[in-house]
Phi, psi and omega in degrees: 000135176263118178269104183262337177220098186293353176288347176279359184281140183236121171269128176223168177284150179301146175239139174312330180288351180274352193298302185305319180288330183288318178298321178302308182296318183297321180296315175305324180238043183297334177307330184276000183241146173285334181255118181261346187254077179258142179216170182305314184298316177306309182297320178299312185304304188290330181295342184267348180298143189287332183268008179236145174229141187234134172236148178239155170257133187232138169224122182059046186061011176250127178299123181230015176178169175203168178204145173235150187225118180259128176258131179255092178294335180291333181245356177068040180227161174239154182233127185248135176143157349291158180229132180212138177241111186267097173254173178304320183292329173296330181275347182282000000 
């Protein structure tokens, strides 16, 4: 996919139907992640955690990125990552 206008990106909350696409993107770009063994069940499990929020970036109904946010209530902080925007340049 060639991204010509980043202004067309829409950010929305993760939907369980997104899991397969996220796994595919993760596998294609696994060298960019510290955790290499990701599968659909893992994605669905973390998306159900009360202390975790998952978002996807979409252009024309196609997922082009994702980010997760883990909240540490005990210390009042959050942790963001991994964060990925999948463009034609990232695939090269």
